[in-house]
C-alpha angles and dihedrals in degrees: 000000000000120000123243090251092061093043095054097065091046092051090047092052092048090052091048089051090051090051091049089050090054092052093047091051092063096071089041090056089051090052090050092047090053099042110032116099119248092238139008142179113252126205118214092020094159092047090055092052094044089049091059091050091048089053091049093049092046090049092050091048094046092047092049094048095045093042093051088052090050089240110161090218087077086082089062095049090045090054093049092046091051090053092050091049092052091046091050091050091049093053093042090058100037096048099042124103118240119267123030094359091056092047089052091047091051091049090051090047090056090054092045091049088053090051091048091050092052091048093049090049090052092046093052097041120107106264114245115253115246116233123220090245092056091050092053095247113141113243128214116245115253114257112252118235 
């Protein structure tokens, strides 16, 4: 097991790499903005949309199951589910036609924003402390006065 002293420089370098990645993505976004076509035909359109909903449902289920078991990993699944909900809302809005389709997309986006908010709140909440009894560890009886 590595000591905390050796982990700190690695974590710092990983954070620096993430920051560099963010900076390098800016010119890439400019290239995409200038070169991508305004519209395109997409194969497996329904599969792509269903896939996002499957990810959202799986994230909700995993977060609920882990959270009810007081498993701290629920914070990770909640974070991922929030990201998927925001992504789904983004694509709902940006790919919908004007009129009724856009109104429906906006209504779905409101629901997905609510889901994302709940997931972020769960991800940032203080994790519940596990008790010895929940972990299956026998406890000593309390001394009587």
